[in-house]
N, C-alpha and C positions, 0 to 999 in steps of 0.2 A: 124535601129537604130534612135531614135527620139531625139529632142532636150531636154536638161535638164530643168526641170521645175523651173519656175522663184519664188523665195521666196519673191519678193518685196525688197530685200536687195541689195544695191549698193556695189561694191567693192570700196575700198579706192581710186583706180586709176579712177574711173568713178566720183567721187565726187570732187568738188573743195577743195583745200588745206584748205581755209578759212572754208569751211562747216565742215570738219572732224577735223582739228586741230585748232580750234579757240584760239587766242591770250590770251584770257581770262582764259583758261584752260591749257595752255601750261606749261609743267614741264621742268626745267632744269634737263638735264641728266648727269651733272657732279658731282652728289653726289648720294649715294645710296637711300637717302629718295626721290629725284626726280625720279629715276629709278623705285622705288617701286610705286610712285604715278602714274607715266605714266602706269604701268601695271595694276593698279587698274582701271584707267580711261578707257583704252581699254576694261578690262573686263566688266565694266558697259556698254559700247558701244555694245559689244557683248550680253549681257543680254537684253538690249533694242532694239536689232535688227537693230542697226545703222550700224554694219559691220557684214560680215560673219564670221563664226568661224574659217575657214581656214585662213582668212586674219588676224585675231586676233592672232592666233597661230603662225603665221609667224613672226608677229611684235613683239610679246612677246618673241619668241626665240632670236630675234636680242637684245632685251632689256636685256635678261638674259646674252648674250655674253658681253654687256656694263657693266652690273653688275659684272661680273668676272674680267674684266679688272680694274674696280675701286677698287675691292677687292685685287686685285694683287698690285696695286699701294700703297693701304693702308698697306699691308703687308711689302712691301720694305721700307716704311717710318718707320714702327715700327722696323725692323731689324736694319736700320740705327741708329735710336735712341737708341736702346740696345747696338749696337757697341760703340757709344760715351759714354754712361754712364758706360759700362764696361771698357773702356779706362781710364775714369776720376777715377774710382775705383782704377784701377791698378796703376795709376800715383798720386795718393794724397800724396803728400810730400814723395814719394818714399815708402810708407807703403800701404797695402792693407786695405781698410777700409770696414768692413761688416756692414751693416744695418740690424739690427734684427728688427723684427715686435714687436710692442708692444701689449701685450695682457693684458687685465684687470685681476687683482688679484682676485681670489675667495675667 
């Protein structure tokens, strides 16, 4: 069995952090837009041969998990807001107040 052929690409662990993740292009990973931007940046690195596709796949998988956590936090926030609104509707002067959508008359 021979050695794998070199593709000229270095893994992320072989490059210095500054070389791979320059601060100029760093994305905040605390928002969905930031996670999406980081995924796109890694995709471009892969297309340009700056990282191997298996490295890109592994990091994108982690970013997908971060995205899922962010989405879960957003869902919890929305559920809490709906519960407060529902409580407010139920307790509005002891009467249930229903807000109807306004539609333009034809």
